MARLOPA-748667 format. One record per residue (C-alpha): x, z, y; residue number from 0; residue in one letter. Coordinates in nm, 4 decimals. Example, Ala and Ser with C-alpha at 12.3 -4.5 7.8 and 13.67 -1.06 7.14 Angstrom:
> 1.2300;0.7800;-0.4500;0;a $
> 1.3670;0.7140;-0.1060;1;s $
//
This chain:
> 2.0764;0.4356;2.9870;0;m $
> 1.8367;0.7391;3.0371;1;a $
> 1.4747;0.6440;3.1162;2;a $
> 1.3879;0.6645;3.4594;3;e $
> 1.2381;1.0122;3.5664;4;q $
> 0.9069;1.0096;3.7783;5;p $
> 0.9801;1.0436;4.1689;6;s $
> 0.8551;1.3280;4.3746;7;l $
> 0.6184;1.1181;4.5472;8;l $
> 0.4600;0.9818;4.2160;9;n $
> 0.4505;1.3358;4.0599;10;r $
> 0.2477;1.4431;4.4011;11;i $
> 0.0114;1.1470;4.3843;12;l $
> -0.0410;1.1811;4.0041;13;f $
> -0.1509;1.5672;4.0646;14;k $
> -0.3658;1.4779;4.3599;15;r $
> -0.5435;1.2264;4.1246;16;t $
> -0.5973;1.4707;3.8451;17;l $
> -0.7441;1.7001;4.1112;18;r $
> -0.9750;1.4645;4.2489;19;r $
> -1.0929;1.3607;3.9007;20;w $
> -1.1272;1.6837;3.7735;21;a $
> -1.3657;1.7969;4.1267;22;k $
> -1.5526;1.4321;4.0323;23;i $
> -1.6278;1.5998;3.6665;24;a $
> -1.7026;1.9284;3.8177;25;d $
> -1.9831;1.7873;4.0203;26;g $
> -2.1261;1.5227;3.7825;27;a $
> -2.4165;1.6820;3.7447;28;a $
> -2.5175;1.6880;4.0523;29;k $
> -2.3419;1.3469;4.1992;30;t $
> -2.6255;1.1032;4.3250;31;p $
> -2.7088;0.8005;4.0907;32;i $
> -2.5665;0.5347;4.3153;33;s $
> -2.2518;0.7351;4.3681;34;t $
> -2.2198;0.8227;3.9796;35;l $
> -2.2714;0.4829;3.8826;36;r $
> -1.9548;0.3844;4.1113;37;k $
> -1.7493;0.6714;3.9456;38;q $
> -1.8390;0.5893;3.5777;39;r $
> -1.7129;0.2275;3.6358;40;s $
> -1.3763;0.3314;3.7965;41;n $
> -1.3450;0.5879;3.5157;42;a $
> -1.4301;0.3541;3.2405;43;l $
> -1.1793;0.0716;3.3684;44;r $
> -0.9134;0.3214;3.3352;45;m $
> -0.9899;0.4468;3.0519;46;l $
> -0.9595;0.1217;2.8894;47;v $
> -0.5671;0.1490;2.9993;48;h $
> -0.5462;0.5111;2.8993;49;l $
> -0.6911;0.4482;2.5426;50;n $
> -0.4403;0.1685;2.5123;51;r $
> -0.1403;0.3728;2.6307;52;f $
> -0.2662;0.6931;2.3735;53;v $
> -0.3316;0.4746;2.0871;54;h $
> 0.0580;0.3149;2.1249;55;i $
> 0.2389;0.6474;2.2275;56;a $
> 0.0535;0.7801;1.9073;57;d $
> 0.1942;0.5178;1.6892;58;n $
> 0.5258;0.5444;1.8144;59;r $
> 0.5725;0.9212;1.8252;60;l $
> 0.4025;0.9654;1.4639;61;a $
> 0.6123;1.0137;1.1827;62;l $
> 0.8033;0.8146;1.0271;63;p $
> 0.9286;0.5818;1.2880;64;l $
> 0.8410;0.2248;1.2663;65;i $
> 1.1013;0.0304;1.0733;66;g $
> 1.2609;0.2616;0.9178;67;s $
> 1.4334;0.1672;0.5995;68;q $
> 1.5081;0.5073;0.4751;69;a $
> 1.4949;0.4635;0.0978;70;i $
> 1.5913;0.7562;-0.1814;71;q $
> 1.8157;0.5830;-0.4055;72;k $
> 2.1027;0.6278;-0.6582;73;s $
> 2.4654;0.6229;-0.5120;74;h $
> 2.5560;0.3070;-0.7413;75;d $
> 2.2717;0.1171;-0.6060;76;s $
> 2.3992;-0.2570;-0.5175;77;d $
> 2.0262;-0.3681;-0.3621;78;w $
> 1.7413;-0.1561;-0.2120;79;a $
> 1.4655;-0.3244;-0.0292;80;w $
> 1.1080;-0.1720;0.1159;81;r $
> 0.8625;-0.4741;0.1539;82;p $
> 0.7052;-0.5284;0.4858;83;e $
> 0.3885;-0.4095;0.4613;84;a $
> 0.5475;-0.0549;0.3983;85;w $
> 0.7740;-0.0914;0.7113;86;t $
> 0.6189;-0.2364;1.0452;87;g $
> 0.2578;-0.3395;1.1576;88;p $
> 0.1621;-0.6628;1.0125;89;l $
> -0.0221;-0.9682;1.2254;90;p $
> -0.3396;-0.9227;1.0630;91;v $
> -0.3879;-0.5623;0.9345;92;q $
> -0.6630;-0.5930;0.6976;93;g $
> -0.9273;-0.7945;0.5015;94;m $
> -1.2760;-0.7569;0.3705;95;a $
> -1.4530;-0.9609;0.0571;96;s $
> -1.0705;-1.0843;-0.0007;97;v $
> -1.0579;-1.3892;-0.1929;98;p $
> -0.8141;-1.4719;-0.4716;99;t $
> -0.4390;-1.5801;-0.3774;100;k $
> -0.5341;-1.4244;-0.0064;101;s $
> -0.2112;-1.3400;0.1626;102;m $
> -0.1529;-0.9950;0.3964;103;l $
> 0.1425;-1.0612;0.5730;104;g $
> 0.4258;-1.2966;0.4324;105;s $
> 0.5468;-1.0793;0.0969;106;e $
> 0.2048;-0.9802;-0.0471;107;i $
> -0.1178;-1.1488;-0.2097;108;s $
> -0.4043;-1.0368;-0.3916;109;l $
> -0.5224;-1.2273;-0.7310;110;h $
> -0.8248;-1.1804;-0.9233;111;h $
> -1.1133;-1.3735;-1.1029;112;d $
> -1.4016;-1.2252;-0.9761;113;c $
> -1.7161;-1.4431;-0.8775;114;e $
> -1.7857;-1.1955;-0.6020;115;l $
> -1.5308;-1.0496;-0.4302;116;s $
> -1.5897;-0.6767;-0.3407;117;e $
> -1.2385;-0.6214;-0.2645;118;l $
> -1.0855;-0.4980;0.0703;119;s $
> -0.7185;-0.4893;0.1534;120;l $
> -0.5903;-0.3097;0.4399;121;r $
> -0.2689;-0.1783;0.6419;122;q $
> -0.2543;0.2002;0.7339;123;l $
> -0.0352;0.4169;0.9217;124;r $
> 0.1431;0.6879;0.7471;125;n $
> 0.1806;1.0097;0.9569;126;t $
> 0.2590;1.2583;0.6939;127;r $
> 0.5967;1.4332;0.7628;128;e $
> 0.6806;1.3766;0.3957;129;a $
> 0.6082;1.0272;0.4181;130;d $
> 0.9314;0.8040;0.4653;131;l $
> 0.7504;0.4455;0.4708;132;a $
> 0.6091;0.4043;0.8088;133;p $
> 0.3018;0.2223;0.6524;134;y $
> 0.1053;0.2367;0.3402;135;g $
> -0.1491;-0.0482;0.1937;136;l $
> -0.5023;0.0496;0.1007;137;r $
> -0.7042;-0.1022;-0.1620;138;m $
> -1.0972;-0.0469;-0.2266;139;d $
> -1.2636;-0.1811;-0.4994;140;v $
> -1.6172;-0.1657;-0.5295;141;f $
> -1.8373;-0.3907;-0.7675;142;k $
> -1.5616;-0.5884;-1.0206;143;f $
> -1.7112;-0.8771;-1.2143;144;d $
> -1.3431;-1.0053;-1.2880;145;g $
> -1.1449;-0.9769;-1.5717;146;s $
> -0.7963;-0.9067;-1.4033;147;f $
> -0.6719;-0.7838;-1.0341;148;l $
> -0.3495;-0.7685;-0.9531;149;s $
> -0.1223;-0.7881;-0.6172;150;l $
> 0.1646;-0.9719;-0.5999;151;v $
> 0.4922;-0.8882;-0.4374;152;i $
> 0.7527;-1.1590;-0.3464;153;d $
> 1.1120;-1.0256;-0.3396;154;f $
> 1.3792;-1.1671;-0.0827;155;p $
> 1.6580;-1.3793;-0.1453;156;e $
> 1.8666;-1.1050;-0.1369;157;a $
> 1.7284;-0.9464;-0.4598;158;s $
> 1.8647;-1.2025;-0.6786;159;v $
> 2.1981;-1.2884;-0.5086;160;v $
> 2.4448;-1.1641;-0.7705;161;g $
> 2.1743;-1.0145;-1.0334;162;l $
> 2.3152;-0.9785;-1.3980;163;r $
> 2.1852;-0.8641;-1.7271;164;r $
> 2.3341;-0.5757;-1.6670;165;k $
> 2.0848;-0.4534;-1.3882;166;h $
> 1.8568;-0.1846;-1.3904;167;l $
> 1.5387;-0.2470;-1.1304;168;i $
> 1.4054;0.0503;-1.0356;169;r $
> 1.0637;0.0619;-0.8695;170;l $
> 0.9232;0.4071;-0.6993;171;e $
> 0.6040;0.3749;-0.5619;172;p $
> 0.3624;0.6748;-0.4064;173;i $
> 0.0293;0.6066;-0.5310;174;i $
> -0.3216;0.7955;-0.4465;175;e $
> -0.6176;0.7292;-0.6285;176;m $
> -1.0347;0.8678;-0.5897;177;e $
> -1.0191;0.8661;-0.9463;178;k $
> -0.7650;0.7724;-1.2323;179;p $
> -0.6664;0.4155;-1.3733;180;l $
> -0.4038;0.2465;-1.5445;181;e $
> -0.1666;0.0446;-1.3430;182;i $
> 0.0758;-0.1873;-1.5180;183;f $
> 0.3870;-0.3183;-1.3348;184;a $
> 0.5338;-0.6674;-1.4439;185;r $
> 0.8930;-0.7805;-1.3139;186;l $
> 0.8859;-1.1821;-1.2887;187;n $
> 1.2339;-1.3317;-1.3005;188;i $
> 1.2548;-1.7105;-1.2506;189;k $
> 1.5789;-1.8962;-1.3719;190;h $
> 1.5704;-2.2707;-1.3791;191;g $
> 1.2450;-2.3619;-1.5891;192;p $
> 1.1906;-1.9844;-1.7415;193;n $
> 1.0856;-1.7028;-1.6420;194;t $
> 1.1635;-1.3560;-1.7768;195;e $
> 0.8877;-1.0793;-1.7793;196;q $
> 0.8864;-0.7146;-1.8445;197;v $
> 0.6184;-0.5051;-1.8039;198;v $
> 0.6282;-0.1176;-1.7614;199;r $
> 0.2918;0.1299;-1.7301;200;e $
> 0.3407;0.3360;-1.4392;201;l $
> 0.3489;0.7024;-1.5591;202;p $
> 0.0606;0.7975;-1.3052;203;l $
> 0.0749;1.1777;-1.4027;204;h $
> 0.4075;1.2307;-1.1904;205;d $
> 0.4525;1.2696;-0.8230;206;s $
> 0.6673;0.9706;-0.8095;207;v $
> 0.5746;0.7125;-1.0685;208;p $
> 0.9096;0.5574;-1.1072;209;l $
> 0.9976;0.2823;-1.3484;210;v $
> 1.3109;0.1121;-1.4564;211;e $
> 1.3152;-0.2363;-1.5761;212;f $
> 1.6285;-0.3445;-1.8140;213;d $
> 1.7221;-0.6645;-1.7845;214;l $
> 1.9854;-0.6278;-2.0926;215;a $
> 1.7042;-0.7005;-2.3324;216;y $
> 1.6087;-1.0374;-2.1465;217;t $
> 1.7382;-1.3946;-2.1840;218;k $
> 1.8184;-1.4356;-1.8497;219;l $
> 2.0417;-1.7484;-1.7602;220;n $
> 2.2020;-1.5254;-1.4869;221;e $
> 2.3458;-1.8673;-1.3500;222;k $
> 2.0110;-2.0195;-1.2693;223;r $
> 1.8567;-1.7250;-1.1334;224;v $
> 1.6175;-1.8768;-0.8502;225;d $
> 1.3575;-1.6116;-0.7710;226;s $
> 1.2393;-1.2674;-0.8117;227;m $
> 0.8525;-1.0997;-0.7884;228;w $
> 0.6301;-0.8338;-0.8664;229;l $
> 0.2690;-0.8242;-0.9962;230;d $
> 0.0939;-0.4515;-0.9754;231;l $
> -0.2000;-0.5132;-1.2821;232;i $
> -0.5096;-0.2439;-1.1638;233;f $
> -0.6921;-0.1762;-1.5180;234;e $
> -1.0992;-0.0877;-1.4764;235;g $
> -1.0485;-0.1296;-1.0858;236;p $
> -1.3860;-0.0754;-1.0049;237;q $
> -1.5819;0.1685;-0.7722;238;m $
> -1.2031;0.2959;-0.6875;239;n $
> -0.9992;0.3283;-0.3744;240;q $
> -0.5918;0.2927;-0.4418;241;v $
> -0.3447;0.3770;-0.1713;242;t $
> 0.0201;0.2925;-0.1727;243;l $
> 0.1611;0.5358;0.0262;244;r $
> 0.4871;0.3675;-0.0219;245;d $
> 0.6754;0.1371;-0.2455;246;l $
> 1.0621;0.0552;-0.2632;247;t $
> 1.2923;-0.1468;-0.5497;248;l $
> 1.6338;-0.1067;-0.5736;249;s $
> 1.8999;-0.2399;-0.8472;250;r $
> 2.1832;-0.0939;-0.9814;251;r $
> 2.4226;-0.1676;-1.2706;252;p $
> 2.3553;-0.0008;-1.6552;253;r $
> 2.6558;0.2251;-1.7282;254;a $
> 2.8974;0.0936;-1.9550;255;d $
> 2.8243;0.2025;-2.3575;256;v $
//
């Protein structure tokens, strides 16, 4: 159903209101103080609603669209996913002085062993036309006195349904940094009492530093796969800002040899 169009009467009233406030603004320099105070109070009351409207409208009209699941993937992929932090607004969009194991949303957690946390993590809105993900994730690291820092992403149950050793898991992040650092991606797959781990260093010199995890070289028990998650491990992160503009995962069967 098409949105209801403003009536002729509403358009006339809107134009009159605009003219009235334009006249008030033009005369503000000479308006008596008592009158000016009342006009300012009325303007501020309207401004609260106008600012709220503009904020919501900017978010909805900005590219890409909130909730977008547009993912570049190979034609033979049988599963593809973008975590919630890159898809829609989180209930809590940021944290400062982040304690270890803190969750941002239901899928992302930050892990470290700092005595004093000088870390912040927050969701931000992507507005560039080139971005496929509606949101990004930004981490600021100031003084860092720990020995490790990792961002853990828990995968949905669908990621392990039908998972086989013949599968390749592809990670495609888009990353911005203030200064160079090393980032490692560790894929973890729990099967029964055991956990398989495959580690890859992200080729950060590439515009999209994609890596693939080949499960053929693991000892995965296909009948007992329980869950899967990803660790992004940051080496030497102090005094740096890292922005993950996008992060997608997909899987496909490897070609038969």
